[in-house]
C-alpha positions in Angstrom: 51.3 122.9 103.6 53.8 123.8 101.2 55.1 121.2 99.5 58.5 122.7 98.5 61.9 121.1 99.3 62.7 123.7 102.0 61.9 122.4 105.7 59.2 124.3 107.7 60.0 126.3 110.5 56.9 125.2 112.2 54.4 122.1 112.8 50.8 122.1 113.3 48.4 120.0 115.1 44.7 120.7 116.2 43.8 121.4 119.7 41.5 118.5 120.4 39.7 116.8 123.2 37.3 119.2 125.3 38.0 122.1 122.1 36.2 119.4 119.8 33.5 119.1 121.9 32.7 122.6 122.4 33.2 123.6 118.6 30.5 120.8 117.8 27.8 122.7 119.1 29.2 126.4 119.3 31.9 128.5 117.9 35.0 130.4 118.9 35.0 134.2 119.1 38.2 134.6 121.2 41.0 133.2 123.4 43.8 134.2 125.5 46.9 132.1 126.6 48.4 131.8 130.0 51.6 129.6 130.9 49.4 127.3 133.0 45.9 127.2 131.0 43.7 128.5 128.1 40.7 130.5 128.0 38.2 130.2 125.4 35.2 132.6 124.7 32.2 131.3 122.4 29.5 132.9 120.1 26.9 131.5 122.9 28.7 133.6 126.0 30.5 130.9 127.4 34.0 131.0 128.8 35.9 127.7 129.0 39.3 127.2 131.0 41.3 124.5 128.9 44.5 122.7 129.7 47.0 122.5 127.1 45.7 119.5 125.6 42.2 121.0 125.4 40.8 119.5 128.0 38.3 121.4 130.1 39.0 122.5 133.5 36.1 124.9 134.3 33.1 126.4 132.5 31.6 129.9 133.0 28.3 131.2 131.5 28.8 134.7 131.2 26.3 135.7 128.7 23.8 134.5 126.0 25.6 136.1 123.3 29.4 136.5 122.0 32.0 136.8 124.1 34.3 139.5 122.5 37.6 139.4 124.7 39.1 137.5 127.8 41.9 139.3 129.7 44.4 137.5 132.2 46.9 139.2 134.6 50.2 137.6 134.9 49.6 135.2 137.9 46.8 133.7 136.2 44.6 134.6 139.2 41.8 137.0 137.7 40.3 137.3 134.5 38.2 139.9 132.8 35.5 139.3 130.1 33.4 141.3 128.1 30.6 140.6 125.6 28.6 141.8 122.8 25.4 142.6 124.9 27.7 145.2 127.0 28.5 142.8 129.9 31.7 143.3 131.7 32.8 140.9 134.5 36.3 140.8 136.3 36.6 138.0 138.9 39.0 136.1 140.6 39.5 132.4 139.7 40.3 131.3 142.9 38.8 134.0 145.4 35.4 135.5 145.5 36.3 138.8 144.2 34.2 139.8 141.5 33.1 142.8 139.4 29.9 143.2 137.4 28.8 145.9 135.0 26.4 145.9 132.1 26.9 148.9 129.9 24.2 150.0 126.9 26.6 149.4 124.2 28.7 146.4 123.2 31.8 146.2 124.9 34.8 145.0 122.4 37.6 144.9 124.8 38.7 144.5 128.2 42.2 144.3 129.8 43.0 143.8 133.4 46.3 145.2 135.0 49.3 142.8 134.5 49.9 143.0 138.2 45.8 143.0 139.4 46.8 140.2 142.0 48.2 143.0 144.1 46.3 145.2 146.0 47.4 148.9 145.0 46.9 147.6 141.0 43.4 146.8 141.3 42.4 148.6 137.6 41.1 147.1 134.4 40.1 149.1 131.2 37.1 148.7 129.1 36.4 149.7 125.3 33.2 150.3 123.7 32.2 153.9 122.3 35.1 155.0 124.8 37.9 153.8 126.6 37.2 153.6 130.4 39.6 153.2 133.3 38.2 151.2 136.3 40.1 151.4 139.6 39.1 150.3 143.0 39.3 152.7 145.8 37.9 153.5 149.2 35.4 150.8 150.5 36.3 148.6 147.8 34.3 150.8 145.5 35.2 150.9 141.7 35.5 154.5 140.3 35.6 154.9 136.6 37.6 157.4 134.5 37.2 158.4 130.5 40.8 157.7 129.2 39.8 158.4 125.4 36.4 159.0 123.6 35.2 160.4 120.2 36.8 158.4 117.3 34.7 155.9 117.1 34.6 152.1 118.8 37.6 150.8 120.6 38.7 147.8 118.8 41.6 146.4 120.5 43.4 147.2 123.9 46.4 145.6 124.9 48.1 146.2 128.7 52.0 145.9 129.3 53.5 147.1 132.5 52.7 151.1 132.7 52.0 151.0 129.2 48.4 150.7 127.4 47.9 150.5 123.6 44.4 150.9 122.0 43.0 151.1 118.7 40.2 152.9 117.6 38.7 153.9 113.8 41.4 156.5 114.0 44.7 154.8 114.8 46.4 153.4 117.6 47.0 155.2 120.9 49.5 154.5 123.7 48.9 155.7 127.5 51.7 155.8 129.8 49.9 155.2 133.2 52.5 156.8 135.6 52.5 160.3 133.8 48.4 159.6 132.9 49.7 161.1 129.4 49.0 159.7 125.9 52.4 159.9 124.3 51.5 158.8 120.7 48.9 158.3 117.7 50.1 156.1 115.2 47.3 156.5 112.5 46.1 153.8 110.3 47.3 153.5 106.6 44.4 152.4 104.8 41.0 154.1 105.7 39.1 152.6 103.0 38.9 149.1 104.7 36.2 149.1 107.3 37.6 149.0 111.0 35.0 146.3 112.4 36.1 143.9 109.2 39.7 144.3 109.2 40.2 145.0 113.2 43.7 146.0 114.3 46.1 143.4 115.7 48.3 144.5 118.6 51.1 142.7 120.3 54.0 143.8 122.7 57.0 142.2 122.1 58.4 143.3 125.5 57.7 146.3 128.0 58.6 149.1 125.6 58.1 147.4 122.1 54.3 147.2 120.3 53.7 145.8 116.9 50.8 146.9 115.1 49.2 145.0 112.1 46.3 146.7 110.3 45.1 145.8 106.7 48.4 144.9 105.0 50.4 147.1 106.7 52.9 145.9 109.9 54.5 148.4 112.3 57.0 148.1 115.0 57.0 150.7 117.6 59.7 151.3 120.4 58.8 153.6 123.2 61.7 155.8 124.5 62.5 158.3 126.9 62.4 161.7 125.8 65.9 163.7 126.8 65.4 166.5 129.4 66.4 169.1 127.2 63.4 168.3 124.7 61.0 168.1 127.2 59.0 171.4 127.7 55.6 170.4 127.7 55.9 167.2 126.0 55.3 163.6 127.6 58.8 162.2 129.1 58.2 159.4 126.7 57.9 159.1 123.0 57.3 156.6 120.0 59.6 155.6 117.0 58.5 153.5 114.4 62.1 151.2 113.9 60.0 149.0 111.3 57.5 149.4 108.6 56.6 147.3 105.9 53.3 146.1 103.9 52.4 142.5 103.6 51.1 140.6 100.8 47.5 140.1 102.4 45.5 141.3 105.2 47.0 140.8 108.8 44.8 138.7 111.2 47.3 138.5 114.0 50.6 139.0 115.2 53.3 137.5 117.5 57.0 137.9 118.0 59.7 134.8 117.3 63.0 136.0 118.8 64.0 138.8 116.6 61.5 137.5 113.9 57.7 138.1 113.5 54.7 135.5 113.4 51.9 137.1 111.0 48.5 135.6 110.4 47.3 136.7 107.2 43.7 136.4 105.9 43.9 135.4 102.2 41.5 135.7 99.1 41.8 134.5 95.9 39.7 134.2 92.4 38.1 130.8 92.3 38.8 128.9 89.3 35.5 127.5 88.6 33.6 130.7 89.2 36.2 133.3 88.6 34.4 135.3 91.9 36.7 136.1 94.7 36.5 133.8 97.8 38.2 133.1 101.0 41.2 130.9 100.7 43.4 128.9 103.5 44.9 131.5 105.7 48.6 131.8 106.1 50.9 131.6 108.9 54.1 133.4 107.5 57.7 133.8 109.7 59.0 137.2 108.7 62.6 138.9 109.3 61.5 142.8 109.8 64.0 144.9 108.0 63.5 149.1 108.1 61.5 149.3 105.0 60.8 145.8 104.0 60.7 142.2 105.4 62.2 138.6 104.3 60.1 135.7 104.3 61.5 133.1 106.2 58.6 130.4 106.1 55.3 130.4 104.8 52.5 127.7 105.7 48.8 127.6 104.3 46.6 126.3 107.0 43.7 124.2 106.4 41.5 125.1 109.2 37.9 124.0 109.4 35.3 126.1 107.4 37.8 128.6 106.3 35.6 129.5 102.8 33.2 131.1 105.2 35.5 133.0 107.4 36.3 136.8 107.4 39.8 138.6 108.3 37.9 139.6 111.9 37.1 135.9 112.8 40.7 134.7 113.0 42.8 135.4 116.2 46.8 134.8 116.7 47.5 134.4 120.5 51.1 133.1 121.6 52.5 131.8 125.0 55.4 133.6 125.8 58.8 131.6 126.6 57.5 128.4 124.9 57.0 129.4 121.2 53.6 128.2 121.1 51.2 130.0 118.8 47.3 129.5 118.6 45.3 130.5 115.9 41.6 130.6 116.6 39.0 130.4 113.7 35.2 129.8 114.8 35.4 125.9 113.9 38.9 125.1 114.8 42.0 125.8 117.3 45.1 125.2 115.6 48.4 124.9 117.4 51.8 125.9 115.9 54.9 125.2 117.6 58.6 125.3 116.5 59.9 122.2 115.3 62.2 120.0 117.3 65.0 117.8 116.3 62.7 114.9 116.1 60.4 117.0 113.5 63.7 117.8 111.8 64.7 114.3 111.3 61.1 113.3 110.0 61.4 115.6 107.6 65.0 114.5 106.4 63.3 111.1 106.3 60.3 112.1 104.6 62.8 113.6 101.7 65.3 110.6 101.7 67.9 112.6 103.0 69.0 109.5 105.3 72.6 110.7 105.7 71.8 114.4 107.2 68.9 112.4 109.2 71.6 110.0 110.6 73.8 113.0 111.6 71.2 115.0 112.8 70.4 112.1 115.4 74.0 111.5 116.1 74.4 115.1 117.3 71.1 115.1 119.3 71.1 111.9 120.2 70.3 112.9 124.3 67.4 115.3 123.0 65.6 113.4 120.6 62.6 110.9 121.9 60.8 109.9 119.0 63.7 108.1 116.8 66.6 105.8 117.2 70.0 106.1 115.5 70.1 102.5 114.9 66.5 102.4 112.9 67.5 105.7 111.0 70.6 103.7 110.1 69.0 100.7 109.0 66.7 102.8 106.6 69.5 104.4 105.5 71.1 101.0 104.2 67.8 99.5 102.6 67.4 103.1 100.7 71.2 102.5 99.1 70.4 99.1 98.6 67.2 99.9 96.8 69.2 102.7 95.0 71.8 100.1 93.9 74.6 101.9 95.8 75.8 98.6 97.2 79.2 99.6 98.3 78.5 102.5 100.1 75.5 100.6 101.7 78.3 98.3 102.9 80.5 101.0 103.7 77.6 102.4 106.0 77.1 99.1 107.8 80.2 99.5 109.8 79.1 102.5 111.5 75.3 101.6 111.8 75.8 98.3 112.9 78.7 98.4 115.1 79.1 95.6 117.2 75.7 93.9 116.8 76.3 90.7 115.3 72.7 89.5 114.7 72.2 92.6 112.5 75.5 92.1 111.0 74.6 88.5 110.1 71.0 89.5 108.8 72.7 92.0 106.5 75.2 89.6 105.1 72.3 87.2 104.0 70.4 90.0 102.5 73.4 91.3 100.5 73.5 87.2 99.7 70.1 87.3 98.3 70.7 90.3 95.9 74.2 88.8 94.7 76.3 91.4 96.2 78.4 89.5 98.9 81.7 91.0 97.1 80.5 94.5 98.0 80.2 93.6 102.1 83.2 91.5 102.2 85.6 94.3 102.5 83.9 95.8 105.3 83.1 92.9 107.5 84.2 93.2 110.9 87.2 90.9 112.0 87.6 91.7 115.6 85.1 92.8 118.1 82.7 91.5 117.2 83.6 88.4 115.2 80.4 86.7 113.4 79.8 83.1 112.8 82.6 81.4 110.7 79.7 80.2 108.0 79.5 84.0 107.3 83.3 84.5 106.3 83.4 80.9 104.5 80.1 81.8 102.6 82.2 85.1 101.5 85.2 83.1 100.4 83.5 80.5 98.5 81.8 83.2 96.5 85.1 84.8 95.3 86.6 81.3 94.9 83.9 80.6 92.2 84.3 84.2 90.3 87.3 86.0 91.6 90.8 84.4 92.5 92.7 87.8 93.1 89.9 88.8 95.3 89.8 85.5 97.1 93.6 85.9 97.5 93.3 89.5 99.2 90.8 88.2 101.7 92.8 85.1 102.6 95.7 87.8 103.4 93.9 90.2 105.3 91.5 88.0 107.1 93.1 86.3 110.2 93.1 82.7 110.0 90.8 82.1 112.9 87.8 83.8 111.3 86.7 80.7 109.3 87.3 76.8 109.0 90.9 76.6 107.6 90.5 73.1 106.6 87.1 73.7 104.5 88.9 76.6 102.8 91.8 74.5 101.9 90.0 71.4 100.7 87.9 74.1 98.5 91.4 75.7 97.1 92.6 72.3 96.2 89.3 71.1 94.5 89.6 74.3 92.3 93.7 73.6 91.5 92.5 70.3 89.9 90.8 72.1 87.2 93.6 74.8 87.0 96.9 72.9 88.3 99.2 75.9 87.4 97.2 78.7 88.7 99.6 80.8 90.5 97.3 83.0 92.5 95.6 79.9 94.0 98.8 78.2 94.4 100.2 81.2 96.4 97.0 81.6 98.5 97.4 77.7 99.4 100.5 78.3 100.5 99.3 81.2 103.0 96.6 78.7 104.0 99.3 76.1 104.9 101.2 78.5 106.7 98.5 79.4 108.9 97.6 75.8 109.0 101.3 75.1 110.3 101.9 73.1 107.5 105.3 74.9 106.5 106.7 72.2 104.5 104.2 72.2 102.2 103.9 76.2 101.9 107.6 75.8 101.3 107.2 73.5 98.6 104.6 75.8 96.9 106.8 79.0 97.4 110.2 77.5 96.0 108.1 76.4 92.9 106.6 79.7 92.4 110.2 81.4 93.3 108.2 83.3 95.6 109.7 86.5 97.4 108.2 85.4 100.8 110.1 81.9 101.1 113.2 83.7 102.7 110.7 85.4 105.5 108.7 81.9 105.9 111.9 80.2 106.9 113.2 82.6 109.0 109.8 83.2 110.6 109.2 79.6 111.5 112.9 78.2 111.6 112.3 75.9 108.8 116.1 75.1 108.3 115.6 71.7 108.7 113.2 71.5 105.6 115.7 73.1 103.0 118.6 71.2 103.7 117.9 69.3 100.4 116.9 72.5 98.8 119.5 74.6 99.1 120.3 74.5 95.2 116.6 75.4 94.5 116.8 78.3 96.8 120.3 79.8 95.3 118.4 79.3 91.9 115.7 81.4 93.0 118.0 84.3 94.6 121.5 83.4 95.2 122.5 86.4 97.3 119.6 86.3 99.8 120.1 82.2 100.1 123.8 83.1 100.7 123.3 85.3 103.4 120.5 83.4 105.0 122.9 80.0 104.9 125.6 82.0 106.2 123.8 83.4 109.1 122.6 80.3 110.3 125.8 78.3 110.0 124.3 76.5 113.3 121.4 75.4 111.5 123.1 74.2 108.4 126.6 73.6 108.5 129.2 74.7 105.8 130.0 71.0 105.0 126.4 70.3 104.2 125.8 73.4 101.8 129.2 72.6 99.9 128.1 69.0 99.5 124.6 69.9 98.2 126.4 72.6 95.8 128.9 69.9 94.8 127.1 69.4 91.3 126.7 73.0 90.5 130.4 74.8 91.0 129.2 78.2 89.9 126.8 78.3 93.1 129.4 76.8 95.3 131.8 79.2 94.3 129.2 82.1 94.7 128.8 80.5 98.6 132.5 79.9 99.5 133.3 83.4 98.0 130.7 85.0 100.3 132.3 82.8 103.4 136.0 83.8 102.7 134.7 87.9 102.5 133.0 87.2 105.9 136.0 85.1 107.2 139.2 84.5 105.9 139.9 81.7 108.3 136.3 79.6 108.0 136.2 77.2 105.5 139.9 77.2 104.8 139.7 73.5 104.1 138.2 74.5 100.8 140.6 77.1 99.7 142.3 74.6 97.5 138.9 74.0 96.1 138.6 77.7 95.5 141.3 78.2 93.4 139.9 76.1 90.7 136.5 78.1 91.5 138.3 81.4 91.2 140.4 80.6 88.1 137.1 79.2 86.3 134.2 81.7 87.1 135.7 84.9 88.8 139.2 85.5 87.8 139.0 89.1 89.1 138.7 87.9 92.6 141.5 85.1 92.4 144.6 87.5 93.1 142.9 89.3 96.2 141.9 85.6 97.3 145.6 84.7 96.7 146.9 87.7 98.8 144.3 87.2 101.4 144.4 83.3 102.1 147.1 82.1 104.7 145.7 78.5 103.9 146.2 78.3 100.2 148.6 75.7 98.7 151.1 77.6 96.8 152.1 74.9 94.7 148.5 74.0 93.5 147.7 77.4 93.1 151.1 78.0 90.8 150.3 74.9 88.9 146.8 76.3 88.0 147.8 79.6 87.3 150.6 78.6 84.8 148.3 76.0 83.4 145.6 79.0 82.5 148.7 81.2 81.6 147.4 83.9 84.4 150.7 86.1 84.4 150.0 88.4 87.3 148.8 85.5 89.8 151.9 83.5 88.6 154.1 86.4 89.6 152.8 86.9 92.5 152.9 83.2 93.6 156.6 83.2 92.5 157.5 86.0 94.5 155.8 84.7 97.6 157.5 81.3 97.2 160.7 83.3 96.9 161.3 82.9 93.5 161.7 86.5 92.9 164.1 86.5 89.7 161.4 83.9 87.7 158.8 86.3 88.8 160.7 89.4 87.4 161.5 87.7 84.5 158.1 86.6 83.5 157.3 90.4 84.3 159.8 91.3 81.6 159.3 88.8 79.1 155.3 88.0 79.4 154.1 91.3 80.4 156.9 93.7 79.0 156.0 96.2 81.8 158.9 98.1 82.9 157.2 100.1 85.5 155.5 97.0 86.8 159.0 95.4 86.9 160.4 98.4 88.7 157.8 98.2 91.4 158.4 94.6 91.8 161.9 95.4 92.2 161.4 98.3 94.9 159.0 95.8 96.8 161.6 93.1 97.0 164.3 95.4 97.5 166.9 93.3 96.5 170.0 94.0 94.9 170.6 91.4 93.0 167.0 91.6 91.9 167.9 95.1 90.6 171.1 94.0 88.7 168.9 91.5 87.0 166.6 94.1 86.0 169.4 96.5 84.5 171.1 93.5 82.7 167.7 92.4 81.1 166.7 96.2 80.2 170.1 97.5 78.9 169.6 96.6 75.2 166.3 97.9 75.2 165.7 101.9 75.1 162.3 102.2 76.3 163.2 99.9 79.4 166.1 102.0 80.0 164.3 105.5 80.2 162.1 103.9 82.5 164.8 102.6 85.0 166.6 106.2 84.3 163.2 107.6 85.7 162.5 105.7 88.5 165.9 103.8 90.0 167.8 107.2 91.4 166.2 106.7 95.1 167.0 102.8 94.9 170.3 102.3 93.1 173.0 104.4 92.2 172.1 105.5 88.2 176.0 105.6 87.5 175.8 101.8 87.5 173.1 101.9 84.7 174.5 104.9 82.7 178.1 103.4 82.6 176.6 100.0 81.0 174.7 102.0 78.1 176.3 101.2 74.7 177.8 104.2 72.7 175.4 105.5 70.2 172.1 103.9 71.4 169.5 106.2 71.2 167.4 106.3 74.3 164.1 108.2 73.9 164.1 111.3 76.4 167.2 110.6 77.6 167.6 114.3 78.4 164.6 114.8 80.8 165.9 111.3 82.6 169.3 112.9 83.4 167.7 115.9 84.8 165.3 113.9 86.8 168.2 111.9 88.1 170.2 114.9 89.2 167.0 117.0 90.7 166.2 113.5 92.4 170.0 113.7 93.9 169.7 117.4 94.8 166.8 116.8 96.7 168.5 113.8 98.5 171.5 116.2 99.5 168.9 118.8 100.6 167.2 116.2 102.5 170.1 114.9 104.1 171.5 118.4 105.2 167.8 119.1 106.8 167.8 116.2 108.7 171.6 116.8 110.1 170.5 119.9 111.2 167.1 119.2 112.3 169.1 116.2 114.5 172.0 118.8 115.8 169.4 120.9 116.8 167.5 118.2 119.0 170.9 116.9 120.2 171.7 120.2 121.7 168.1 120.6 122.8 168.2 117.4 124.5 171.6 118.1 126.2 170.6 121.4 127.6 167.5 119.7 129.2 169.4 117.1 130.7 171.9 119.3 132.0 169.2 121.4 133.7 167.7 118.1 135.0 171.0 117.2 136.4 171.5 120.8 138.3 168.5 120.6 140.1 168.3 119.6 143.6 166.7 116.3 145.2 164.6 116.4 148.2 166.0 113.9 151.4 164.3 113.4 154.3 163.6 111.2 157.3 161.2 109.1 155.0 163.8 108.2 152.5 165.7 104.7 153.3 169.2 103.6 151.9 168.8 101.1 149.3 171.5 98.9 150.5 171.0 98.6 154.3 167.1 99.7 154.3 167.8 101.9 157.2 166.8 105.7 157.2 169.1 108.0 155.0 169.3 110.4 157.7 170.8 109.5 161.3 168.6 110.0 164.2 171.4 112.2 166.0 171.9 115.3 163.8 174.9 116.2 165.4 176.8 113.2 164.2 178.7 113.3 160.9 177.2 111.5 157.8 177.7 111.1 154.3 175.1 110.2 151.8 175.2 109.5 147.7 172.2 110.3 145.8 171.7 109.1 142.1 169.5 111.0 139.5 167.4 107.9 139.3 166.4 108.8 142.9 167.9 105.8 144.7 170.1 106.9 147.7 173.0 104.9 149.5 175.2 105.7 152.5 178.6 106.4 151.4 180.0 103.0 153.6 176.8 101.2 152.0 178.2 101.6 148.1 180.2 99.0 147.2 184.0 99.7 145.9 184.2 100.3 142.0 187.0 98.6 140.4 187.0 100.8 137.3 189.7 103.7 137.0 186.9 106.3 136.2 185.7 107.9 139.2 182.3 108.2 138.2 180.0 106.2 140.3 176.7 104.4 138.7 173.6 103.0 140.9 173.9 99.5 141.4 170.1 98.8 141.1 169.5 100.7 137.7 172.6 98.9 136.5 171.4 95.4 137.5 168.3 95.9 135.7 169.9 97.5 132.6 167.9 100.6 132.6 170.9 102.3 132.0 173.6 104.1 134.1 172.6 106.6 137.0 175.5 108.5 137.8 175.3 110.5 140.9 174.5 113.6 141.4 174.8 114.8 145.0 176.9 113.7 147.8 176.1 114.9 151.1 178.5 115.1 153.9 178.1 116.4 157.3 
């Protein structure tokens, strides 16, 4: 076979068993194939029935000379045989039905009707010098009739349905048995070739498609119905050549394969030694027919026994319809070709070391393959990758191939250890379902610990702690730390191991030493607040923000007093903690507000004034003392004003800050006339201050008070603008007052009208109402009697006689109930009399 990289389409095997036996003493001359059995004819006149494995099931001695052709009907129950000595036999394999005839010339071909088993189709044809049709008629007698003669010996004949195709020395003819008309004549192309040495090959692809191979020419003919308008004296069918092409070698046999064609070729080549033309190995090609050429799909050279001595006429190609089985017959050998199945495809891929493709093919066809197992292919693939040195890819493939097989996993791990590649497989070891022996994981961890601390740390982080013996690994890490006690990677890994081992205290110590970001997570996750009571300073030094948040979130576990006590020697950290505590709740930690005054003054002055404003527990005298010592003017001013000493506060603003705007703002906040007087007195000899006062005082103090006190001749900057602004402010005030007055009058009038309308409305009085004084029904039961009722706007009702006598001179009466409740007077709106 061709040793190319392209995968062959067919696979080959010799037909052995009984065939081997036969061909040791005899030679094959012809063969025909049925779906149930094979029929082999030999040069010594024997016909053997074989099963598909080549075992002999039956033997017929037909003639002492060569069997030329064997024909079977579709049922496989009747067989026709012809031989070189002119004998023709047609008989039933399972019945006594038989026909014998001996001709005076060699009979080359015989063909029985495909439906010979049926009584009205008892027909067969023979071919020697002429083509004869035998039909069984009345009294079971066989009647011959000549179908064709005069063009040399009949070389081949094939019967399909109602069509008979035969070849003689001149070409190929087709006869329509229904009309008994010959419908075509296809002449042979190369008349220089001897027809007995290079016989014609015929093959029906279906009932209407004939394939002809002769010499190096191939034609595919299609039988078609002629249109009624074209009939005249012509047959009702005609033949069209749909494909025609030449081959490189001589055609010895043809067979269809779907829409492709299988061609058995006889090959001659020039010997390199003798430079004489000799017979080469025959070829079996699969081609795709094209209108005027063909495309070669595959080509295989076959090593058949005795090929050096064979001629073109010695080879035959038969096929089994529906099974894609092709039989190559030569005198000394019978080779079976069949389409390759998925097992064959995988074999070829493995042979070419295409393991990835083989594995994929096996997975896709796992239900149909019989010879191969996915696991075996996978293991072979892993071994192949290891041999090539692709250790990482081999380890990655272990996940898919080994699956949950722990024994195979452990075997592969040891194999990787032997070649020093444990690191390669470490990333792909199973961690859940399945889990390997702890020894396997420990072996890998020790390998990393000896050569790669970072890799070791990664595995400890990724692997669940129950895969290995934690104590053994901890001890190994401790031993390595003795050699390198400051190695941060090993320390971090040891902390993780301690965490898994629930030795949180040790883990926490290492994390704090390393100032590791996971320290807070560790404390929260495992509730280690009891372990950090004496490590608060370390936590604050590491990350004061996170530490304070954690401590404040867990006051129930570490009290405020304990934290403040621990931070006593680190006032700057103490301030950070107390400041955040105050921000969260002004009343928590109130006992430390006095201390916080000094802490704010020392470490955070911008937040001192907001603290003094928000705190209700801060001792003002202490705060004032500290602020005065440090000369904090703004804070001192605030404290003085809060303590009621507004004059001293104002004086400090004027003298220390010399900020008239702030002084004015302060005076506005206090809204004290005496304070304004002090401010005016202080500013009267300071022109810039006077300008500030003139611009802002208008709405709080009469500007005339200030203007009268200004000394004559004093130059005041922007005086005109200030006076204009005062006048504008005054006009604005007048406008506002007038506007307000108009609104007030309008609203009063509107409300008065509304009250009048309301008082003018009637009030419903019925049997359900009662007198608020005597509590009896307000209306008498006898409507004919006279009565008098008083109804107030507040909806209280009285009998006239039940109302107390008023002591006032005014005639207006008021509701006793509403007057007693101070809800305002309710004057009477209705007096009902009858």
